[in-house]
One Martini backbone bead per residue (centre of mass of N, CA, C, O) as a GRO file, in nm:
protein
  290
    1MET     BB    1  11.849  11.076  16.011
    2SER     BB    2  11.750  11.366  16.104
    3THR     BB    3  11.476  11.525  16.201
    4SER     BB    4  11.525  11.798  16.062
    5ALA     BB    5  11.575  11.673  15.770
    6ARG     BB    6  11.264  11.591  15.735
    7GLY     BB    7  11.194  11.883  15.760
    8GLY     BB    8  11.155  12.254  15.760
    9VAL     BB    9  11.400  12.264  15.970
   10LEU     BB   10  11.678  12.347  16.100
   11SER     BB   11  11.923  12.250  16.258
   12ALA     BB   12  12.035  12.312  16.589
   13SER     BB   13  12.353  12.301  16.459
   14THR     BB   14  12.339  12.555  16.315
   15ASP     BB   15  12.562  12.781  16.144
   16VAL     BB   16  12.799  13.023  16.093
   17GLY     BB   17  13.014  13.122  15.867
   18PRO     BB   18  13.191  13.260  15.644
   19VAL     BB   19  13.255  13.578  15.496
   20THR     BB   20  13.227  13.739  15.190
   21LEU     BB   21  13.430  14.006  15.043
   22ARG     BB   22  13.431  14.263  14.823
   23VAL     BB   23  13.725  14.433  14.719
   24ALA     BB   24  13.953  14.701  14.637
   25ASP     BB   25  14.152  14.704  14.908
   26LEU     BB   26  14.323  14.458  15.041
   27ASP     BB   27  14.538  14.585  15.226
   28ALA     BB   28  14.336  14.759  15.401
   29MET     BB   29  14.153  14.526  15.494
   30LEU     BB   30  14.364  14.346  15.623
   31ALA     BB   31  14.449  14.552  15.843
   32TYR     BB   32  14.175  14.571  15.985
   33TYR     BB   33  14.124  14.269  16.055
   34ARG     BB   34  14.405  14.209  16.177
   35ASP     BB   35  14.504  14.490  16.343
   36GLY     BB   36  14.225  14.544  16.464
   37VAL     BB   37  14.023  14.302  16.527
   38GLY     BB   38  14.231  14.014  16.531
   39LEU     BB   39  14.276  13.855  16.290
   40GLU     BB   40  14.403  13.587  16.116
   41LEU     BB   41  14.624  13.496  15.864
   42LEU     BB   42  14.563  13.194  15.682
   43SER     BB   43  14.560  13.318  15.383
   44HIS     BB   44  14.752  13.420  15.066
   45GLU     BB   45  14.624  13.451  14.726
   46GLY     BB   46  14.661  13.699  14.559
   47GLY     BB   47  14.326  13.838  14.571
   48SER     BB   48  14.316  13.636  14.834
   49ALA     BB   49  14.181  13.623  15.176
   50VAL     BB   50  14.214  13.449  15.497
   51LEU     BB   51  14.032  13.480  15.806
   52GLY     BB   52  14.086  13.421  16.168
   53ARG     BB   53  14.098  13.152  16.429
   54GLY     BB   54  14.325  12.937  16.396
   55THR     BB   55  14.123  12.721  16.190
   56ARG     BB   56  13.886  12.934  16.178
   57ARG     BB   57  13.689  13.072  15.950
   58ALA     BB   58  13.558  13.424  15.894
   59LEU     BB   59  13.713  13.558  15.640
   60ILE     BB   60  13.677  13.671  15.288
   61LEU     BB   61  13.892  13.832  15.059
   62GLU     BB   62  13.807  13.988  14.744
   63GLN     BB   63  13.938  14.113  14.477
   64ARG     BB   64  13.752  14.401  14.298
   65ALA     BB   65  13.847  14.657  14.112
   66GLY     BB   66  13.592  14.684  13.899
   67LEU     BB   67  13.421  14.766  14.128
   68ARG     BB   68  13.159  14.920  14.302
   69HIS     BB   69  12.975  15.095  14.517
   70ALA     BB   70  12.690  15.068  14.674
   71ALA     BB   71  12.424  15.194  14.758
   72PRO     BB   72  12.254  15.228  15.056
   73SER     BB   73  11.964  15.142  14.923
   74GLN     BB   74  12.074  14.869  14.874
   75ALA     BB   75  12.117  14.563  14.881
   76GLY     BB   76  12.292  14.358  15.144
   77LEU     BB   77  12.507  14.469  15.377
   78PHE     BB   78  12.509  14.564  15.714
   79HIS     BB   79  12.651  14.325  15.890
   80THR     BB   80  12.937  14.172  16.051
   81ALA     BB   81  12.939  13.940  16.326
   82PHE     BB   82  13.172  13.912  16.591
   83LEU     BB   83  13.248  13.653  16.812
   84PHE     BB   84  13.312  13.638  17.156
   85PRO     BB   85  13.374  13.441  17.456
   86ASP     BB   86  13.440  13.727  17.605
   87ALA     BB   87  13.476  14.041  17.727
   88SER     BB   88  13.788  14.061  17.712
   89GLU     BB   89  13.811  13.993  17.400
   90LEU     BB   90  13.630  14.223  17.311
   91ALA     BB   91  13.802  14.445  17.431
   92ALA     BB   92  14.064  14.388  17.262
   93SER     BB   93  13.937  14.455  16.990
   94VAL     BB   94  13.823  14.738  17.039
   95TYR     BB   95  14.096  14.870  17.123
   96SER     BB   96  14.241  14.806  16.860
   97VAL     BB   97  14.055  14.965  16.667
   98ALA     BB   98  14.060  15.234  16.810
   99ARG     BB   99  14.381  15.269  16.791
  100SER     BB  100  14.406  15.213  16.456
  101PHE     BB  101  14.075  15.314  16.393
  102PRO     BB  102  13.923  15.571  16.523
  103GLY     BB  103  13.695  15.651  16.280
  104SER     BB  104  13.502  15.357  16.283
  105PHE     BB  105  13.316  15.429  16.504
  106THR     BB  106  12.936  15.407  16.558
  107GLY     BB  107  12.857  15.217  16.825
  108SER     BB  108  12.658  15.110  17.120
  109SER     BB  109  12.510  14.805  17.280
  110ASP     BB  110  12.257  14.668  17.493
  111HIS     BB  111  12.070  14.363  17.407
  112LEU     BB  112  12.063  14.158  17.680
  113VAL     BB  113  12.211  13.909  17.515
  114SER     BB  114  12.423  14.143  17.447
  115LYS     BB  115  12.742  14.305  17.353
  116ALA     BB  116  12.789  14.597  17.135
  117LEU     BB  117  13.018  14.700  16.870
  118TYR     BB  118  13.057  14.956  16.620
  119PHE     BB  119  13.155  14.957  16.264
  120ASP     BB  120  13.362  15.067  15.989
  121ASP     BB  121  13.519  14.989  15.732
  122PRO     BB  122  13.712  15.123  15.473
  123GLU     BB  123  13.439  15.036  15.276
  124GLY     BB  124  13.158  15.043  15.458
  125ASN     BB  125  13.135  14.805  15.629
  126GLY     BB  126  12.971  14.645  15.860
  127VAL     BB  127  13.060  14.614  16.218
  128GLU     BB  128  13.038  14.352  16.466
  129LEU     BB  129  13.119  14.345  16.815
  130TYR     BB  130  13.066  14.050  17.038
  131TRP     BB  131  12.888  13.933  17.334
  132ASP     BB  132  12.752  13.680  17.518
  133ARG     BB  133  12.531  13.592  17.724
  134PRO     BB  134  12.410  13.375  17.891
  135ARG     BB  135  12.141  13.174  17.818
  136SER     BB  136  12.022  13.179  18.109
  137GLU     BB  137  11.963  13.508  18.070
  138TRP     BB  138  11.759  13.479  17.884
  139GLN     BB  139  11.453  13.602  17.734
  140TRP     BB  140  11.113  13.476  17.684
  141ASP     BB  141  10.817  13.498  17.462
  142GLY     BB  142  10.804  13.210  17.398
  143ASP     BB  143  10.951  13.230  17.064
  144ARG     BB  144  11.038  13.516  17.174
  145ILE     BB  145  11.288  13.739  17.209
  146ARG     BB  146  11.454  13.960  17.437
  147MET     BB  147  11.533  14.269  17.310
  148GLY     BB  148  11.758  14.555  17.306
  149THR     BB  149  11.850  14.923  17.312
  150VAL     BB  150  12.117  15.006  17.516
  151TYR     BB  151  12.323  15.197  17.637
  152LEU     BB  152  12.685  15.178  17.576
  153ASP     BB  153  12.974  15.250  17.726
  154PRO     BB  154  13.274  15.211  17.596
  155ASN     BB  155  13.470  15.315  17.818
  156ARG     BB  156  13.357  15.141  18.047
  157PHE     BB  157  13.391  14.867  17.913
  158LEU     BB  158  13.699  14.886  17.908
  159HIS     BB  159  13.761  14.937  18.206
  160GLU     BB  160  13.612  14.652  18.294
  161ASN     BB  161  13.757  14.444  18.050
  162LEU     BB  162  14.051  14.526  18.011
  163SER     BB  163  14.340  14.383  17.978
  164LYS     BB  164  14.682  14.383  17.973
  165THR     BB  165  14.696  14.169  17.742
  166GLY     BB  166  14.493  14.303  17.546
  167ALA     BB  167  14.638  14.573  17.522
  168GLU     BB  168  14.918  14.444  17.417
  169HIS     BB  169  14.806  14.169  17.235
  170GLY     BB  170  14.522  14.129  17.205
  171VAL     BB  171  14.383  13.874  17.062
  172GLN     BB  172  14.379  13.519  17.193
  173GLY     BB  173  14.126  13.395  17.111
  174ASP     BB  174  13.822  13.350  16.996
  175ALA     BB  175  13.674  13.395  16.654
  176ALA     BB  176  13.352  13.456  16.500
  177VAL     BB  177  13.073  13.422  16.321
  178GLY     BB  178  12.752  13.483  16.459
  179HIS     BB  179  12.632  13.692  16.248
  180VAL     BB  180  12.404  13.829  15.990
  181HIS     BB  181  12.328  14.141  15.829
  182LEU     BB  182  12.068  14.245  15.617
  183LYS     BB  183  11.964  14.401  15.320
  184VAL     BB  184  11.623  14.454  15.230
  185GLY     BB  185  11.312  14.525  15.076
  186ASP     BB  186  11.137  14.305  15.252
  187ILE     BB  187  10.988  14.113  15.499
  188PRO     BB  188  10.783  13.901  15.377
  189THR     BB  189  10.996  13.786  15.175
  190ALA     BB  190  11.208  13.711  15.390
  191ARG     BB  191  11.022  13.502  15.536
  192ARG     BB  192  10.963  13.314  15.305
  193PHE     BB  193  11.261  13.240  15.254
  194TYR     BB  194  11.407  13.192  15.537
  195VAL     BB  195  11.175  13.022  15.664
  196ASP     BB  196  10.986  12.854  15.457
  197THR     BB  197  11.246  12.751  15.301
  198VAL     BB  198  11.513  12.727  15.462
  199GLY     BB  199  11.443  12.704  15.808
  200PHE     BB  200  11.409  12.912  15.988
  201GLU     BB  201  11.356  13.091  16.298
  202ILE     BB  202  11.179  13.303  16.480
  203THR     BB  203  11.257  13.579  16.709
  204ILE     BB  204  11.200  13.845  16.536
  205GLU     BB  205  10.924  14.073  16.451
  206MET     BB  206  10.886  14.336  16.218
  207ASP     BB  207  10.824  14.571  15.975
  208SER     BB  208  11.167  14.637  15.951
  209ALA     BB  209  11.231  14.337  16.088
  210LEU     BB  210  11.434  14.024  16.094
  211PHE     BB  211  11.481  13.739  16.314
  212VAL     BB  212  11.688  13.443  16.283
  213SER     BB  213  11.710  13.077  16.369
  214ALA     BB  214  11.891  12.808  16.524
  215GLY     BB  215  11.848  12.641  16.835
  216GLY     BB  216  11.795  12.924  17.009
  217TYR     BB  217  11.908  13.164  16.894
  218HIS     BB  218  11.875  13.487  16.861
  219HIS     BB  219  12.078  13.512  16.585
  220HIS     BB  220  12.190  13.451  16.259
  221LEU     BB  221  11.982  13.634  16.110
  222GLY     BB  222  11.941  13.957  15.969
  223MET     BB  223  11.664  14.181  15.856
  224ASN     BB  224  11.643  14.507  15.675
  225THR     BB  225  11.470  14.845  15.582
  226TRP     BB  226  11.621  15.110  15.684
  227GLN     BB  227  11.764  15.163  15.377
  228SER     BB  228  11.601  14.938  15.161
  229ALA     BB  229  11.326  15.001  15.083
  230GLY     BB  230  11.240  14.844  14.777
  231ALA     BB  231  11.449  14.677  14.690
  232GLY     BB  232  11.618  14.510  14.455
  233THR     BB  233  11.824  14.367  14.264
  234ARG     BB  234  12.137  14.300  14.254
  235THR     BB  235  12.439  14.431  14.151
  236PRO     BB  236  12.752  14.430  14.093
  237ALA     BB  237  12.960  14.470  14.386
  238LEU     BB  238  13.073  14.577  14.644
  239GLY     BB  239  13.098  14.359  14.938
  240LEU     BB  240  12.893  14.123  14.925
  241GLY     BB  241  12.933  13.784  14.840
  242GLU     BB  242  12.888  13.576  15.096
  243VAL     BB  243  12.703  13.344  15.281
  244THR     BB  244  12.768  13.098  15.546
  245ILE     BB  245  12.618  12.779  15.611
  246ASP     BB  246  12.604  12.538  15.869
  247VAL     BB  247  12.565  12.189  15.855
  248PRO     BB  248  12.586  11.870  15.986
  249THR     BB  249  12.459  11.719  15.725
  250ALA     BB  250  12.365  11.567  15.425
  251ASP     BB  251  12.065  11.546  15.503
  252ASP     BB  252  12.020  11.841  15.543
  253LEU     BB  253  12.102  11.935  15.266
  254GLY     BB  254  11.888  11.765  15.112
  255ALA     BB  255  11.639  11.899  15.241
  256LEU     BB  256  11.694  12.177  15.133
  257ALA     BB  257  11.697  12.108  14.830
  258ASP     BB  258  11.398  12.032  14.831
  259ARG     BB  259  11.277  12.308  14.916
  260LEU     BB  260  11.397  12.469  14.684
  261ALA     BB  261  11.269  12.303  14.448
  262HIS     BB  262  10.970  12.351  14.547
  263ARG     BB  263  11.025  12.680  14.511
  264SER     BB  264  11.208  12.740  14.261
  265VAL     BB  265  11.514  12.741  14.353
  266THR     BB  266  11.811  12.801  14.241
  267ALA     BB  267  12.074  12.549  14.256
  268ARG     BB  268  12.399  12.451  14.360
  269ASN     BB  269  12.510  12.097  14.363
  270ASP     BB  270  12.781  11.883  14.514
  271GLY     BB  271  12.676  11.742  14.810
  272ARG     BB  272  12.832  11.973  15.013
  273THR     BB  273  12.699  12.223  14.838
  274LEU     BB  274  12.488  12.508  14.851
  275SER     BB  275  12.392  12.752  14.604
  276PHE     BB  276  12.225  13.072  14.639
  277GLU     BB  277  11.958  13.310  14.600
  278ASP     BB  278  11.803  13.560  14.700
  279PRO     BB  279  11.565  13.800  14.605
  280TRP     BB  280  11.838  14.015  14.596
  281ALA     BB  281  12.121  13.855  14.536
  282ASN     BB  282  12.204  13.707  14.791
  283THR     BB  283  12.460  13.493  14.865
  284VAL     BB  284  12.418  13.144  14.954
  285ARG     BB  285  12.605  12.902  15.153
  286VAL     BB  286  12.565  12.566  15.203
  287ARG     BB  287  12.716  12.339  15.443
  288VAL     BB  288  12.913  12.090  15.550
  289ALA     BB  289  13.060  12.083  15.824
  290GLU     BB  290  13.413  12.095  15.900
   0.00000   0.00000   0.00000
């Protein structure tokens, strides 16, 4: 049993797995994430499609034609953030989206630990495409990381980082979900759930936002109330289906199951996967890493 499995903190090897989105128009969403972002179609069966890079799954699209879009003020997904291994692969993805879906760009920032460019997919789900600076360049104040929001010129970023191969052939290397940002109703409740119960560690905390991680990453999950302050329990809607968190061992999963039970959080447990809902009915699935 790992040390982390015996305590109340998630293992340092914890990571984010694929995100599931409920979508109305599967073909349009497939085109955006495949032809724009540069993910590969790994499987497509009926109303469900899985995308990723290589054998690593990053996004699951499930067609739910009977559902409607939630109001922006409701809890749910703020954005899914896809992490690229270097600036040139990020530039290839950004260029591809900008060329194929020119109206979807919403902004760009240098966050000191990363460079990020933001988009909305065809159904209004937030998308972040980003690249991390080396961890040796990150700065910490104790256990809180220094992040900022500095303007990043998207055209200059492409000019400096887009290769001929990237412009002609798109993303060639890895891409995976690096973090997920959620809309929640209030930050103290989010802290009690995701930190005190699930076992993430705080990296940034503000009145309107909370960033948490495992193993010293800048953040695996972000939560904010910028649009959703006071939001209650979600009702079924298009958008976020579930967030997947990968832990390294069955012992880690068992320790989390114990913490959830101690806090009276209902969870479905098959020995390899725990599924439960946060206080706003955002579904979280924690599994032993594949």
